[in-house]
MILO-384311 format. One record per residue (C-alpha): residue number from 1; residue in three letters; x, y, z. Coordinates in steps of 0.2 Angstrom, whole numbers, plus 2048, in hexadecimal, padded with zeros to 3 digits. Layout:
N
<pt><k>NUM</k><r>Ala</r><east>X</east><north>Y</north><up>Z</up></pt>
...
# end
This chain:
103
<pt><k>1</k><r>Unk</r><east>3D3</east><north>B84</north><up>95F</up></pt>
<pt><k>2</k><r>Unk</r><east>3D0</east><north>B77</north><up>951</up></pt>
<pt><k>3</k><r>Unk</r><east>3E0</east><north>B73</north><up>947</up></pt>
<pt><k>4</k><r>Unk</r><east>3DE</east><north>B75</north><up>934</up></pt>
<pt><k>5</k><r>Unk</r><east>3EB</east><north>B77</north><up>926</up></pt>
<pt><k>6</k><r>Unk</r><east>3E9</east><north>B89</north><up>929</up></pt>
<pt><k>7</k><r>Unk</r><east>3ED</east><north>B89</north><up>93B</up></pt>
<pt><k>8</k><r>Unk</r><east>3F9</east><north>B7B</north><up>93D</up></pt>
<pt><k>9</k><r>Unk</r><east>408</east><north>B87</north><up>93E</up></pt>
<pt><k>10</k><r>Unk</r><east>400</east><north>B8F</north><up>94E</up></pt>
<pt><k>11</k><r>Unk</r><east>400</east><north>B7E</north><up>956</up></pt>
<pt><k>12</k><r>Unk</r><east>412</east><north>B7B</north><up>950</up></pt>
<pt><k>13</k><r>Unk</r><east>419</east><north>B8B</north><up>956</up></pt>
<pt><k>14</k><r>Unk</r><east>410</east><north>B8A</north><up>967</up></pt>
<pt><k>15</k><r>Unk</r><east>416</east><north>B78</north><up>969</up></pt>
<pt><k>16</k><r>Unk</r><east>428</east><north>B7D</north><up>965</up></pt>
<pt><k>17</k><r>Unk</r><east>427</east><north>B8C</north><up>971</up></pt>
<pt><k>18</k><r>Unk</r><east>421</east><north>B81</north><up>97F</up></pt>
<pt><k>19</k><r>Unk</r><east>42D</east><north>B73</north><up>97C</up></pt>
<pt><k>20</k><r>Unk</r><east>43B</east><north>B80</north><up>97B</up></pt>
<pt><k>21</k><r>Unk</r><east>436</east><north>B87</north><up>98C</up></pt>
<pt><k>22</k><r>Unk</r><east>435</east><north>B76</north><up>994</up></pt>
<pt><k>23</k><r>Unk</r><east>445</east><north>B6F</north><up>98D</up></pt>
<pt><k>24</k><r>Unk</r><east>451</east><north>B7E</north><up>98D</up></pt>
<pt><k>25</k><r>Unk</r><east>457</east><north>B8A</north><up>99A</up></pt>
<pt><k>26</k><r>Unk</r><east>459</east><north>B98</north><up>98E</up></pt>
<pt><k>27</k><r>Unk</r><east>44D</east><north>B9B</north><up>97F</up></pt>
<pt><k>28</k><r>Unk</r><east>446</east><north>BA9</north><up>974</up></pt>
<pt><k>29</k><r>Unk</r><east>438</east><north>BB4</north><up>97A</up></pt>
<pt><k>30</k><r>Unk</r><east>426</east><north>BB2</north><up>975</up></pt>
<pt><k>31</k><r>Unk</r><east>428</east><north>BC1</north><up>96B</up></pt>
<pt><k>32</k><r>Unk</r><east>435</east><north>BB8</north><up>960</up></pt>
<pt><k>33</k><r>Unk</r><east>42A</east><north>BA9</north><up>95E</up></pt>
<pt><k>34</k><r>Unk</r><east>41B</east><north>BB3</north><up>959</up></pt>
<pt><k>35</k><r>Unk</r><east>425</east><north>BBC</north><up>94C</up></pt>
<pt><k>36</k><r>Unk</r><east>42C</east><north>BAC</north><up>945</up></pt>
<pt><k>37</k><r>Unk</r><east>41B</east><north>BA3</north><up>946</up></pt>
<pt><k>38</k><r>Unk</r><east>412</east><north>BB1</north><up>93E</up></pt>
<pt><k>39</k><r>Unk</r><east>406</east><north>BB4</north><up>94C</up></pt>
<pt><k>40</k><r>Unk</r><east>403</east><north>BC2</north><up>958</up></pt>
<pt><k>41</k><r>Unk</r><east>40B</east><north>BC2</north><up>969</up></pt>
<pt><k>42</k><r>Unk</r><east>3F9</east><north>BC2</north><up>971</up></pt>
<pt><k>43</k><r>Unk</r><east>3F4</east><north>BB3</north><up>967</up></pt>
<pt><k>44</k><r>Unk</r><east>404</east><north>BA9</north><up>96B</up></pt>
<pt><k>45</k><r>Unk</r><east>402</east><north>BAD</north><up>97D</up></pt>
<pt><k>46</k><r>Unk</r><east>3F0</east><north>BA6</north><up>97D</up></pt>
<pt><k>47</k><r>Unk</r><east>3F5</east><north>B97</north><up>973</up></pt>
<pt><k>48</k><r>Unk</r><east>403</east><north>B93</north><up>97F</up></pt>
<pt><k>49</k><r>Unk</r><east>3F7</east><north>B93</north><up>98E</up></pt>
<pt><k>50</k><r>Unk</r><east>3EA</east><north>B89</north><up>984</up></pt>
<pt><k>51</k><r>Unk</r><east>3F7</east><north>B7C</north><up>97F</up></pt>
<pt><k>52</k><r>Unk</r><east>3FD</east><north>B7A</north><up>991</up></pt>
<pt><k>53</k><r>Unk</r><east>3EC</east><north>B79</north><up>998</up></pt>
<pt><k>54</k><r>Unk</r><east>3E7</east><north>B6C</north><up>98B</up></pt>
<pt><k>55</k><r>Unk</r><east>3F6</east><north>B62</north><up>990</up></pt>
<pt><k>56</k><r>Unk</r><east>3F2</east><north>B64</north><up>9A2</up></pt>
<pt><k>57</k><r>Unk</r><east>404</east><north>B6B</north><up>9A4</up></pt>
<pt><k>58</k><r>Unk</r><east>40B</east><north>B5A</north><up>9A1</up></pt>
<pt><k>59</k><r>Unk</r><east>41A</east><north>B5D</north><up>995</up></pt>
<pt><k>60</k><r>Unk</r><east>424</east><north>B4E</north><up>998</up></pt>
<pt><k>61</k><r>Unk</r><east>421</east><north>B40</north><up>98C</up></pt>
<pt><k>62</k><r>Unk</r><east>427</east><north>B2E</north><up>98E</up></pt>
<pt><k>63</k><r>Unk</r><east>430</east><north>B26</north><up>97E</up></pt>
<pt><k>64</k><r>Unk</r><east>422</east><north>B19</north><up>97D</up></pt>
<pt><k>65</k><r>Unk</r><east>414</east><north>B27</north><up>97C</up></pt>
<pt><k>66</k><r>Unk</r><east>41E</east><north>B30</north><up>96F</up></pt>
<pt><k>67</k><r>Unk</r><east>421</east><north>B21</north><up>964</up></pt>
<pt><k>68</k><r>Unk</r><east>40E</east><north>B1C</north><up>966</up></pt>
<pt><k>69</k><r>Unk</r><east>409</east><north>B2E</north><up>960</up></pt>
<pt><k>70</k><r>Unk</r><east>415</east><north>B2E</north><up>952</up></pt>
<pt><k>71</k><r>Unk</r><east>40F</east><north>B1D</north><up>94C</up></pt>
<pt><k>72</k><r>Unk</r><east>3FD</east><north>B23</north><up>94D</up></pt>
<pt><k>73</k><r>Unk</r><east>401</east><north>B33</north><up>943</up></pt>
<pt><k>74</k><r>Unk</r><east>40B</east><north>B29</north><up>936</up></pt>
<pt><k>75</k><r>Unk</r><east>3FB</east><north>B1E</north><up>933</up></pt>
<pt><k>76</k><r>Unk</r><east>3F0</east><north>B2D</north><up>930</up></pt>
<pt><k>77</k><r>Unk</r><east>3FC</east><north>B37</north><up>924</up></pt>
<pt><k>78</k><r>Unk</r><east>3FB</east><north>B35</north><up>911</up></pt>
<pt><k>79</k><r>Unk</r><east>40B</east><north>B2D</north><up>90A</up></pt>
<pt><k>80</k><r>Unk</r><east>415</east><north>B3A</north><up>901</up></pt>
<pt><k>81</k><r>Unk</r><east>412</east><north>B32</north><up>8F0</up></pt>
<pt><k>82</k><r>Unk</r><east>3FF</east><north>B35</north><up>8F2</up></pt>
<pt><k>83</k><r>Unk</r><east>401</east><north>B48</north><up>8F6</up></pt>
<pt><k>84</k><r>Unk</r><east>3FE</east><north>B54</north><up>8E7</up></pt>
<pt><k>85</k><r>Unk</r><east>40E</east><north>B5A</north><up>8E0</up></pt>
<pt><k>86</k><r>Unk</r><east>411</east><north>B6D</north><up>8DD</up></pt>
<pt><k>87</k><r>Unk</r><east>41C</east><north>B72</north><up>8CF</up></pt>
<pt><k>88</k><r>Unk</r><east>42A</east><north>B7D</north><up>8D5</up></pt>
<pt><k>89</k><r>Unk</r><east>437</east><north>B87</north><up>8CB</up></pt>
<pt><k>90</k><r>Unk</r><east>449</east><north>B81</north><up>8CD</up></pt>
<pt><k>91</k><r>Unk</r><east>454</east><north>B8B</north><up>8D8</up></pt>
<pt><k>92</k><r>Unk</r><east>466</east><north>B8D</north><up>8D6</up></pt>
<pt><k>93</k><r>Unk</r><east>470</east><north>B8C</north><up>8E6</up></pt>
<pt><k>94</k><r>Unk</r><east>480</east><north>B96</north><up>8E6</up></pt>
<pt><k>95</k><r>Unk</r><east>490</east><north>B8D</north><up>8EA</up></pt>
<pt><k>96</k><r>Unk</r><east>49A</east><north>B94</north><up>8F9</up></pt>
<pt><k>97</k><r>Unk</r><east>4AC</east><north>B95</north><up>8F6</up></pt>
<pt><k>98</k><r>Unk</r><east>4B7</east><north>B96</north><up>906</up></pt>
<pt><k>99</k><r>Unk</r><east>4C9</east><north>B9B</north><up>905</up></pt>
<pt><k>100</k><r>Unk</r><east>4D5</east><north>B90</north><up>90E</up></pt>
<pt><k>101</k><r>Unk</r><east>4DA</east><north>B97</north><up>91F</up></pt>
<pt><k>102</k><r>Unk</r><east>4EB</east><north>B9F</north><up>920</up></pt>
<pt><k>103</k><r>Unk</r><east>4F8</east><north>B95</north><up>92A</up></pt>
# end
């Protein structure tokens, strides 16, 4: 699968799913991740297998490898000031008032 602006969320949800399964003893089901990621369960299952095969099932990353990839990605990304800005409407956030606990 080629990663584009329209498919990046598929890579993200699949990566989070695989990382969660690798790192945690208890995790949400693929059904949950599919709903949250906006993809079908069948598609997510296929993406999970494809990601694992492409990684050759090597999920452990050394800190040096991680930092090298992060540095490479940062070099390729546009600085935030160069990105086109969208106008958004102001949203009022309600204040939460909490009553003091009874002694």
